[in-house]
C-alpha positions as CSV (number, residue, x, y, z in Angstrom):
1,M,-14.7,4.3,15.4
2,G,-12.8,4.2,11.8
3,S,-12.5,0.2,10.8
4,M,-15.6,-1.1,9.6
5,G,-18.2,1.3,11.2
6,E,-21.0,3.0,9.2
7,P,-20.4,4.9,6.0
8,R,-19.8,8.3,6.6
9,V,-19.7,11.1,4.1
10,I,-16.4,13.1,2.9
11,T,-16.7,16.2,1.4
12,V,-14.1,16.9,-1.3
13,Q,-12.6,20.9,-1.0
14,N,-11.9,22.9,-3.8
15,R,-8.3,22.0,-4.0
16,G,-9.4,18.2,-4.2
17,R,-8.4,17.6,-0.7
18,V,-10.2,15.5,1.9
19,N,-9.8,15.1,5.6
20,L,-10.0,11.7,6.9
21,G,-10.2,12.9,10.3
22,K,-10.5,9.5,12.7
23,L,-10.9,7.5,9.7
24,A,-7.2,8.0,9.1
25,T,-5.2,4.9,11.6
26,H,-1.9,5.4,9.5
27,D,0.4,8.2,8.5
28,R,0.5,7.4,5.1
29,Y,-1.4,5.6,2.1
30,F,-0.9,4.2,-1.1
31,A,-4.0,5.5,-3.4
32,R,-5.5,4.2,-6.5
33,L,-8.2,4.9,-8.6
34,E,-10.5,2.4,-10.1
35,S,-12.4,2.4,-13.5
36,D,-15.5,3.2,-11.6
37,G,-14.0,6.0,-9.6
38,T,-13.9,4.5,-6.1
39,I,-10.7,5.7,-4.5
40,V,-8.4,2.6,-2.6
41,L,-6.4,3.7,0.2
42,E,-3.9,1.0,1.7
43,P,-1.7,1.6,4.6
44,A,2.0,2.3,3.4
45,V,5.2,1.8,5.2
46,L,8.4,3.5,3.4
47,I,12.1,1.9,3.6
48,P,15.8,3.4,2.6
49,L,16.3,2.3,-0.6
50,S,19.3,0.4,0.3
51,Q,16.8,-1.8,2.9
52,K,14.5,-2.7,-0.1
53,L,17.6,-3.8,-1.8
54,M,18.7,-6.1,0.7
55,L,15.1,-7.8,0.8
56,D,14.9,-8.0,-3.0
57,E,18.4,-9.7,-2.9
58,R,16.9,-12.0,0.4
59,D,13.8,-13.0,-1.9
60,D,15.6,-13.8,-4.9
61,S,18.2,-15.9,-3.5
62,P,17.4,-20.0,-3.9
63,T,17.8,-20.4,-0.1
64,A,14.5,-17.9,0.3
65,L,12.5,-19.5,-2.5
66,A,13.1,-22.9,-1.3
67,D,11.9,-21.9,2.4
68,G,8.6,-20.7,0.5
69,H,9.1,-17.0,0.4
70,E,7.6,-15.2,-2.5
71,S,8.5,-12.0,-3.7
72,P,6.9,-9.1,-2.1
73,A,4.5,-8.4,-5.1
74,T,2.3,-11.7,-4.7
75,L,2.7,-11.8,-0.5
76,D,-1.3,-11.1,-0.8
77,G,-2.4,-13.2,-3.5
78,R,-2.8,-9.6,-5.8
79,E,-1.2,-8.6,-8.7
80,G,0.8,-5.4,-8.7
81,H,0.8,-4.2,-5.2
82,G,4.8,-4.9,-4.4
83,P,7.3,-2.4,-3.5
84,D,8.1,-2.2,-7.5
85,D,4.4,-0.9,-7.9
86,A,4.8,2.3,-5.4
87,P,5.4,5.3,-6.4
88,A,8.9,6.9,-6.6
89,V,10.4,8.3,-3.6
Protein backbone atom coordinates (compact mmCIF):
# COMPACT_ATOMS: atom_id res chain seq x y z
CA MET A 1 0.00 0.00 0.00
CA GLY A 2 1.28 3.47 -0.66
CA SER A 3 3.67 3.73 -3.57
CA MET A 4 2.35 2.81 -7.00
CA GLY A 5 -1.02 1.38 -5.93
CA GLU A 6 -4.45 2.26 -7.14
CA PRO A 7 -5.59 5.90 -6.86
CA ARG A 8 -7.26 6.88 -3.60
CA VAL A 9 -9.70 9.64 -2.85
CA ILE A 10 -8.35 12.04 -0.24
CA THR A 11 -10.80 14.55 1.19
CA VAL A 12 -9.65 18.05 2.06
CA GLN A 13 -10.91 18.92 5.53
CA ASN A 14 -12.43 22.30 6.40
CA ARG A 15 -9.07 23.83 7.43
CA GLY A 16 -7.34 22.74 4.22
CA ARG A 17 -5.79 19.67 5.82
CA VAL A 18 -5.53 16.19 4.38
CA ASN A 19 -4.72 12.87 6.00
CA LEU A 20 -2.36 10.80 3.86
CA GLY A 21 -2.57 7.80 6.17
CA LYS A 22 -0.51 4.89 4.91
CA LEU A 23 0.36 6.75 1.71
CA ALA A 24 2.86 8.79 3.73
CA THR A 25 6.06 6.78 3.93
CA HIS A 26 8.27 9.70 5.06
CA ASP A 27 8.04 12.20 7.91
CA ARG A 28 8.54 15.40 5.89
CA TYR A 29 7.72 16.48 2.37
CA PHE A 30 8.30 19.49 0.14
CA ALA A 31 5.00 20.45 -1.48
CA ARG A 32 4.44 22.47 -4.62
CA LEU A 33 1.36 23.39 -6.57
CA GLU A 34 1.48 22.89 -10.34
CA SER A 35 -0.28 25.30 -12.69
CA ASP A 36 -3.02 22.71 -13.35
CA GLY A 37 -3.80 22.41 -9.63
CA THR A 38 -1.85 19.19 -9.08
CA ILE A 39 -0.16 19.03 -5.69
CA VAL A 40 3.23 17.31 -5.78
CA LEU A 41 4.83 15.98 -2.59
CA GLU A 42 8.53 15.10 -2.57
CA PRO A 43 10.23 13.44 0.41
CA ALA A 44 12.42 15.96 2.24
CA VAL A 45 15.40 15.64 4.54
CA LEU A 46 16.34 18.63 6.65
CA ILE A 47 19.97 19.20 7.59
CA PRO A 48 21.61 21.77 9.87
CA LEU A 49 22.73 24.94 8.09
CA SER A 50 26.35 24.29 9.08
CA GLN A 51 26.27 20.95 7.27
CA LYS A 52 24.66 22.51 4.19
CA LEU A 53 27.36 25.18 4.05
CA MET A 54 30.03 22.50 4.33
CA LEU A 55 28.43 20.49 1.51
CA ASP A 56 28.03 23.59 -0.66
CA GLU A 57 31.68 24.48 -0.11
CA ARG A 58 32.75 20.96 -1.05
CA ASP A 59 30.50 20.90 -4.15
CA ASP A 60 31.89 24.22 -5.39
CA SER A 61 35.53 23.22 -4.94
CA PRO A 62 37.58 22.61 -8.10
CA THR A 63 38.31 19.06 -6.86
CA ALA A 64 34.63 18.22 -6.51
CA LEU A 65 33.83 19.63 -9.95
CA ALA A 66 36.76 17.75 -11.49
CA ASP A 67 35.51 14.53 -9.88
CA GLY A 68 32.18 15.01 -11.64
CA HIS A 69 30.15 16.19 -8.66
CA GLU A 70 27.36 18.51 -9.65
CA SER A 71 25.58 21.06 -7.56
CA PRO A 72 22.64 19.58 -5.58
CA ALA A 73 20.17 21.59 -7.67
CA THR A 74 21.02 19.62 -10.82
CA LEU A 75 21.68 16.13 -9.46
CA ASP A 76 18.26 14.85 -10.50
CA GLY A 77 18.36 16.61 -13.86
CA ARG A 78 15.60 19.06 -12.96
CA GLU A 79 16.00 22.75 -12.30
CA GLY A 80 14.80 24.26 -9.05
CA HIS A 81 14.92 21.18 -6.84
CA GLY A 82 18.09 21.83 -4.87
CA PRO A 83 18.44 22.86 -1.24
CA ASP A 84 18.50 26.55 -2.17
CA ASP A 85 14.94 26.22 -3.47
CA ALA A 86 13.65 24.79 -0.21
CA PRO A 87 11.59 26.94 2.12
CA ALA A 88 13.57 28.69 4.84
CA VAL A 89 13.82 26.72 8.04
